N, C-alpha and C positions, 0 to 999 in steps of 0.2 A: 554160692548156694542158692537154691530156689526152694522156698518153703511156704506153704499155705497154712494159716492158723485160723481157728474159729473159736468162738465162745458164745454160749447161750445160757450161762449159769444164773443170770439175774434178769432184770427188766430189759437191759440193753442186749442187743444182738449185734455181734461184730465179726468181721472177717478181715484178715490182713495178709498181704503177700510180701514176703521178704525176698528180695531179688538182689543178689550180690551186695548185701549190706544195707540196702535201702528198703524202707517199709512203706507200703501203701495200704491204708486202712479205710474201711467203710464201717460206720457205726450208726445204729438206729435204736431209739428207745421204742420197743415194739412188744409190750407184754402180750403173751398168748399168740403172737404171730411169728415166733422164731422159725417154726417149721416152714412157714410160707416164704419168709424173707431170706433165709440163710443161703440156699442154693443159688438164687439170682445174684446175691452179693458176691459169692465165690466166683461165679462165672464172669461177672463184670470185672473183677480184679484180673482174672486170667486174660480176658479180652483186651484190657488196657495194656497189659504187658506183651501181648501178642504171643502168648504161649498156651499150651494145653496142659491138662492135669498130668498127663504122662511125662511131661518135661520136668516135673517136680522131683526133688530129692526125698521129700517126706511131707506128711500132713500132721499138724499139731492141733490139739484141742484142749479146752479147759475141762479138766477131769472132775472138778468139784473141789470142795463142797459148794453148795448153792441150792437153787431150786431143783427138786428131785426131777421134775418133768424136763426142765431146761437142760440139765446135765445129761439126761438120757438122749435128748435130741442131738446134742453135740457129738456124743459117742456114736450114735447110729449113723449120722451123716458122715462123720470121719471114716467110720468103718466101710460104709458103702463106697465112698470115693476111693479109699485105699485099696479095697479088694479089686475094683475095676481097673485101677492103674498099676497094681502090683507094687504098692508103696508101703514103707514102714510108717508107723504112727508114733507120735511123741506126746504122751500125756503130761500135762503141766498143771500143777496145783493152782487153783484160782486165787487162793490166799497169797501165794508167792507172786503171782502175776500182779496182784493189787499192790504189793510192796514194790515191785519193779516199776510199776506205773507212777507211784508217788516219787520214787527216786528220779525218774525221767522228768517229772513236772517240777519238783521242788528241791531235789538233790539231798534230801534227808537219807541217812544211811542206817539208822536203827528204827525199824518199823514194826508196830504191832497191829496187824490187820484183823478186822472182825466183821463178820456177816451176821445179820439177824437170823437165827435158826428157828424162830418161833418157839412157842411153849416156854417162854421165859429163859431161853438159852441163846448162846452165841457160838458160832464157829470161829475159832481164832488161831493165830499162829504168830510167832515172832521171827523176824528176819533181819539179817545184817548184810549190807552191800559191801562186797569185797573190793580189792584193788582193781579187779577186772570189770567193775561196774555192774555186777550181777548179784541179785538178791539170793541169799542162801539161808535155809532154815537154821535157827539156833535153838529150837525147841520142837517137840512133837506137836503137830497140828491136833486140835482137840475140839470137842463140843462140851459146853458146861454152862451153868448159870453164870452171869457176868461177874458176880462177886467171888467166883471160884477160879477166875482167870489168874494164872500165876504171874506174879510181878517179877520181871527180869531183875537180876541182881545189880546190873549197871544202870547208869542214868542216861538221859538224852534220847528218850524214845519218842516216836511220833505215831499217833493213832490214825489209822486209815480205814475207811469203809462204812457201809450202812449200819453195821453193828454199833458204831459209835453214835449214830443218830438215834437209834432205838434205846440204847442203854448207856448213853454217854456219862451221866452223873455217876453211875455205879462204877464204870470202868475208870473214870478219872480218879475216883476215890481209891481204887486198887493201885493204880500207877503212882498216885501222889506226886511228890516232887520229881520223880523220875520221868514225868511226862513233859515233853517239850512243846507239843502242839497237836492239833487234831484236824483232819480233813474227812468229815463224815460223808462227803460226796465222792470220794475216790472209789472207783469201781474196777472190776476186771475188764481188761480190753485185749482184743486179739493182738494188737500191736506188741504188747509186752509178752504175751504168750510166744509170739514169733521170736523175739529176742532171746528168751530163755531156752526155747526149743532148739535154736541154732546151736547154742553151746552144748545142750544135752545130746543132740545128734552127733556132734563132733566127738563127744565123749563115749558114744556108743550106747546111749540110754534110749533105745527105741524098742517098740514091741510090734509084733505082727498083728494085723487087724483082728484076728479071732481072740487075741488076748487083751484087747483094749477093754477097760471097764471103768465105770464111774467110781469116785471116792465120795461116799456120803458122810462118813464119820458117824452118822447115826442112822440106823435102819428104821427106827420107829418114826413114822410120819405123824401119827396122832396118838394121844394117850388113851388108854383103855379106861372106860368108866368104872 
């Protein structure tokens, strides 16, 4: 399978090419430069592999939640590339990809991922890694104040993501003894989007470019006075 994945949901901008089971990734911390950096990164990966975008089976993108502007950039770039090459798109949750990334790095299997949603809230979701090595949701992704995050009924959970850096003490109090550890520096990477998208594509979970859309969880960007 040949699959290109991209993510611009946070400060980091990343692209990854999955080629017959192997992943090649480029990642840069480039706030406000995602639109400038993403297309060259995608082209570099294709050039390294000696293939063209029309040789791909699909393009995957981080659908959100995350930065409103960043998520829109990923959707627009993925749509443009897919339209031109007549390819399907695979939307992947950024929270799920963060969980997959922590499993890749540290082998933890129960993961509560959180992003700072501003306005005193967090985007969050809980995921368990199954026997196939893939993170799957075990709750609905949500946005809420950190003290309203729902504590999973089981124990042995690991916190991941910048939401833990911004609201760690509150989230730790919510999880209590069910919390095994925390990595507040864990972010969404295209590498993990590619791995999840490979399985999603095999399962037939793709969309046509015109149906690709961001997942914001919250449409309100700023509070009204």
